[in-house]
C-alpha positions in Angstrom: 11.2 -4.7 30.9 9.2 -7.7 29.6 9.1 -8.1 25.8 5.6 -7.2 24.4 3.3 -9.5 22.5 3.4 -8.8 18.8 0.7 -9.9 16.4 1.9 -11.2 13.1 -0.8 -11.0 10.5 -1.2 -12.8 7.1 -4.1 -11.7 5.0 -4.8 -14.0 2.0 -7.0 -14.1 -1.1 -6.9 -16.8 -4.0 -3.1 -17.4 -3.3 -3.2 -21.4 -3.0 0.1 -21.8 -4.9 2.1 -19.2 -2.9 0.4 -19.3 0.6 2.3 -22.0 2.1 5.7 -20.2 1.9 4.1 -17.2 3.4 2.7 -19.1 6.4 5.8 -20.9 7.0 7.9 -17.6 7.1 5.4 -16.3 9.7 5.7 -19.6 11.8 9.8 -19.3 11.4 9.9 -16.0 13.2 12.5 -15.8 15.8 10.6 -13.2 18.2 8.8 -14.2 21.1 5.9 -13.7 22.3 4.3 -13.8 19.1 0.6 -14.5 18.0 0.4 -15.5 14.3 -3.2 -14.7 12.8 -3.9 -15.9 9.3 -7.0 -14.6 7.8 -8.6 -15.4 4.4 -11.1 -13.2 2.5 -13.3 -15.9 1.2 -10.9 -17.3 -1.3 -12.4 -19.0 -4.1 -9.4 -21.6 -4.6 -7.8 -23.9 -2.0 -6.0 -21.2 -0.1 -7.6 -21.8 3.3 -7.0 -25.4 3.0 -3.6 -25.0 2.2 -3.3 -22.8 5.2 -4.7 -25.4 7.5 -2.6 -28.1 6.3 0.5 -26.0 6.8 -0.4 -24.9 10.3 -1.6 -28.4 11.5 2.1 -29.6 11.7 3.3 -26.7 13.6 4.6 -27.4 16.9 6.5 -24.2 17.8 6.3 -21.8 20.4 3.7 -19.2 18.6 0.1 -18.9 19.1 -1.7 -19.6 15.9 -5.3 -18.4 14.9 -7.1 -19.0 11.8 -10.0 -16.9 10.4 -12.0 -17.1 7.2 -14.4 -14.5 6.3 -17.9 -15.4 5.2 -17.7 -13.0 2.1 -15.0 -11.2 0.4 -14.4 -7.7 2.2 -11.6 -6.3 0.3 -8.2 -5.1 1.9 -9.6 -2.3 4.0 -12.5 -3.9 5.5 -10.5 -7.2 5.9 -7.9 -5.4 7.8 -10.6 -3.9 10.1 -11.9 -7.6 10.8 -8.3 -8.7 11.6 -7.7 -5.9 14.2 -10.5 -7.3 16.1 -8.5 -10.3 16.7 -5.2 -8.9 17.4 -3.9 -8.7 21.0 -0.5 -7.4 20.3 0.9 -4.1 21.2 2.3 -4.0 17.4 0.9 -5.7 14.4 3.2 -6.8 11.7 1.3 -7.3 8.3 2.1 -9.7 5.4 0.3 -10.7 2.2 -0.3 -14.2 1.5 2.0 -14.3 -1.4 5.0 -12.6 0.1 7.8 -14.1 2.3 9.3 -12.6 5.6 12.7 -13.2 6.8 12.9 -15.0 10.1 14.2 -11.9 11.9 11.4 -9.7 10.8 9.5 -9.4 13.9 12.8 -9.2 15.9 14.2 -6.3 13.9 10.9 -4.6 13.9 10.8 -4.8 17.7 14.4 -3.5 18.1 13.4 -0.5 15.9 10.2 0.1 17.8 12.1 0.1 21.1 14.8 2.5 19.8 11.9 5.0 19.1 10.8 4.7 22.6 7.6 3.0 21.4 6.6 6.2 19.9 6.6 4.8 16.4 2.9 4.0 15.2 4.3 2.5 12.0 7.5 0.8 11.4 8.3 -0.3 7.8 11.4 -1.7 5.9 12.9 -2.1 2.5 12.2 -5.3 0.7 13.6 -7.7 -1.7 11.6 -8.1 -4.9 11.2 -11.5 -6.2 9.4 -13.1 -9.2 6.5 -15.5 -9.0 9.1 -18.4 -9.0 11.1 -16.8 -6.1 14.0 -15.6 -8.3 15.3 -12.4 -6.8 14.9 -9.2 -9.0 16.5 -6.8 -6.5 16.0 -4.5 -3.4 13.1 -1.9 -3.5 11.6 0.6 -1.1 14.7 2.2 0.1 14.8 5.6 1.8 17.7 7.9 2.5 21.3 7.2 2.0 21.9 3.6 0.9 25.2 3.7 2.5 23.8 4.8 5.9 24.5 2.0 8.4 22.0 2.8 10.9 19.4 0.3 11.6 16.5 2.8 11.2 15.6 6.5 11.4 12.3 8.5 11.4 10.8 10.1 8.4 9.3 13.5 8.8 6.6 15.3 6.9 3.6 17.7 7.6 0.0 16.4 6.9 -0.5 19.2 4.4 2.7 18.0 2.5 1.4 14.3 2.8 -2.1 15.3 1.4 -0.2 17.0 -1.5 2.3 14.4 -2.4 1.4 11.2 -0.5 5.1 11.4 1.0 6.4 10.2 3.2 4.4 6.8 2.8 5.3 3.3 4.2 6.0 0.3 2.0 2.6 -1.5 2.5 4.3 -5.0 1.7 6.7 -4.4 4.8 4.6 -2.6 7.3 4.0 -2.9 11.0 1.8 -0.5 13.0 0.2 0.2 16.3 -3.5 -0.6 16.8 -3.9 3.1 18.2 -4.1 4.0 14.6 -7.5 2.2 14.7 -8.6 3.0 18.3 -8.1 6.7 17.7 -9.5 7.1 14.2 -11.7 4.2 13.6 -12.0 1.7 10.9 -10.7 2.0 7.4 -12.8 2.8 4.5 -10.5 2.2 1.5 -8.3 -0.6 0.3 -5.3 1.8 0.2 -4.4 1.1 3.7 -0.8 2.0 3.4 -2.1 5.7 2.3 -4.2 6.3 5.2 -2.1 4.6 7.9 0.7 6.8 7.0 -1.4 9.8 7.3 -2.7 8.7 10.6 0.9 7.9 11.7 2.2 11.4 10.9 -0.8 13.0 12.7 -0.4 11.1 16.0 2.9 9.1 16.1 6.1 8.7 14.4 7.0 7.0 11.0 10.2 4.9 11.4 12.1 3.3 8.5 14.2 0.3 9.0 17.2 0.1 6.6 17.2 -3.7 6.0 15.0 -5.6 3.6 12.8 -7.9 5.8 10.3 -8.9 3.4 10.5 -10.8 0.0 8.0 -9.0 -2.1 6.6 -11.3 -5.0 5.7 -9.5 -8.1 3.6 -11.1 -10.6 0.8 -10.2 -13.2 -2.1 -10.4 -10.6 -0.4 -7.7 -8.5 -2.5 -4.5 -8.8 1.0 -2.7 -9.1 2.3 -4.9 -11.8 3.0 -3.3 -15.2 4.2 -5.0 -18.4 6.3 -3.1 -21.2 5.0 0.1 -22.7 4.8 -1.6 -26.0 2.7 -4.5 -25.0 -1.0 -4.0 -25.8 -1.9 -5.8 -22.7 -0.2 -3.2 -20.7 -3.0 -0.7 -21.7 -5.7 -2.9 -20.4 -4.1 -3.7 -17.3 -3.2 -0.1 -16.6 -6.9 1.1 -17.5 -8.2 -1.5 -14.8 -5.5 -0.6 -12.3 -6.4 3.1 -12.8 -10.1 2.4 -12.4 -9.3 0.6 -9.1 -6.9 3.1 -7.9 -9.4 6.1 -8.6 -12.1 4.5 -6.6 -9.9 3.6 -3.6 -8.1 7.0 -3.8 -11.5 8.7 -3.4 -12.4 6.5 -0.5 -8.9 7.1 0.9 -9.3 10.9 1.0 -12.8 10.7 2.3 -11.4 8.6 5.2 -8.6 11.2 5.7 -11.2 14.0 5.7 -13.0 12.3 8.6 -9.7 11.8 10.3 -8.9 15.7 10.1 -12.2 16.3 11.8 -11.2 13.8 14.5 -7.8 15.5 14.9 -9.7 19.0 15.3 -12.3 17.7 17.7 -9.7 16.2 19.9 -7.6 19.4 19.9 -4.5 18.2 18.0 -5.0 20.7 15.2 -6.8 24.1 15.2 -9.8 25.3 13.1 -7.6 27.1 10.8 -5.3 24.1 10.4 -8.3 22.0 9.8 -9.7 24.2 7.2 -6.2 24.4 5.2 -6.1 20.6 5.4 -9.7 20.1 4.2 -9.1 22.5 1.3 -6.0 20.5 0.1 -7.6 17.0 0.6 -10.7 18.1 -1.5 -8.3 19.4 -4.1 -6.4 16.3 -4.4 -9.6 14.0 -4.1 -11.3 16.2 -7.0 -8.7 14.7 -9.5 -9.5 11.2 -8.7 -13.2 11.7 -8.6 -13.2 13.5 -12.0 -11.2 11.0 -13.7 -13.2 8.1 -12.3 -16.4 9.7 -13.5 -14.8 10.1 -17.0 -13.8 6.4 -17.0 -17.0 5.1 -15.8 -18.9 6.8 -18.5 -19.0 5.7 -22.1 -20.9 8.4 -23.3 -18.7 11.2 -24.9 -21.4 13.8 -24.2 -21.5 12.9 -20.6 -17.7 13.1 -20.3 -17.8 16.4 -22.1 -20.3 17.6 -19.5 -18.2 16.4 -16.5 -15.2 18.5 -17.9 -17.5 21.7 -18.5 -18.9 21.3 -15.1 -15.6 20.9 -13.5 -14.1 24.0 -15.3 -17.3 26.0 -14.5 -17.0 25.4 -10.8 -13.2 26.8 -11.2 -11.1 23.8 -11.3 -9.6 24.6 -14.7 -6.4 22.5 -13.8 -8.4 19.6 -13.0 -10.5 19.9 -16.0 -7.5 20.2 -18.3 -5.7 17.3 -16.8 -8.7 15.0 -17.3 -9.7 16.4 -20.6 -7.9 13.7 -22.7 -10.5 11.2 -21.3 -13.2 12.9 -23.5 -11.4 11.0 -26.6 -13.0 7.8 -27.8 -11.4 4.8 -25.9 -9.8 3.7 -29.2 -8.2 6.8 -29.9 -6.9 7.2 -26.4 -5.5 3.8 -26.4 -3.6 4.5 -29.8 -2.1 7.7 -28.2 -1.2 5.8 -25.1 0.7 3.2 -27.1 2.3 5.8 -29.3 3.5 7.7 -26.2 5.0 4.4 -25.2 7.0 3.8 -28.3 8.1 7.4 -28.3 9.6 7.0 -24.6 11.3 3.9 -25.7 12.8 5.6 -28.7 13.9 8.6 -26.4 15.4 6.4 -24.0 17.2 4.2 -26.4 21.1 3.5 -26.0 23.0 6.2 -28.2 24.8 4.3 -31.0 27.8 6.6 -30.3 28.3 5.5 -26.7 31.1 3.1 -26.4 30.6 0.4 -23.7 32.8 0.5 -20.8 34.1 -2.8 -19.4 33.9 -2.9 -15.7 36.4 -5.1 -14.0 
């Protein structure tokens, strides 16, 4: 059987100091046939210039294509654009500040073939590195760390996924089938890992590779990066992150609600199953939507009104969960920092504990 064409995609935005390593890691992939597509989301710095300089010297076997968006689209719409450029049967995605090991495409292909090409998402664990490249540790593990198998499927129901967002891929180390876009249509949220995991559980197989294939770079510009509990800056970062997460989560659940209708119209689920999934999706979406409205409003009376309306509609748990947002921002911040100090005190090492020297 001929080896399939794989698309190796790098999406970039304002990563001029880190993108060279990312591009070089794609060009160094041992798998062939491979097309490398590097797409920049209208960076304001020299990211695209660095990309062009890096690929200009490439003489290897991989086909290389560059794209630069005219305006900033955000991750979801940027990925939609990239999918229009891909010709591969499998798409391997990477951010412009991460680094893939040379065997990433090869190992991903091996795992995909082991699934009988049924897997519509293949993802691996990753090595976490700091901005300077120093290794922090291994993350994104699934199952038994002592398991010596290359890969295994992760199973979950759609209802379970809507409730818990599990099992979900590691977005930094994700490869997926274009069928997820052909069947359901374009993404409408920047939480692409969440939506594509749902789509995979709906029509395909979720496959985990038990090997770190990506060096995932953590730095203060990551949306997922948090500094210490006792750092005042952590509160401001947390609020910015939560505002973004709430907006994108609402959009993600709107996308999954549309996906549920596609599944029902194509006969993959019954009307009763659709109704159950829609009810659960709306329940979870409500939490994000209510907190988003609370965070976007600076008027206390408006926030009280949101809580009252939510409770009046019968969503008491949601109202109670979001009620702390009624507090003035300064008081809410003080309580957040106080909770952080309490957690540090609770988790402090006991003075009665005798250190054990491990040989």
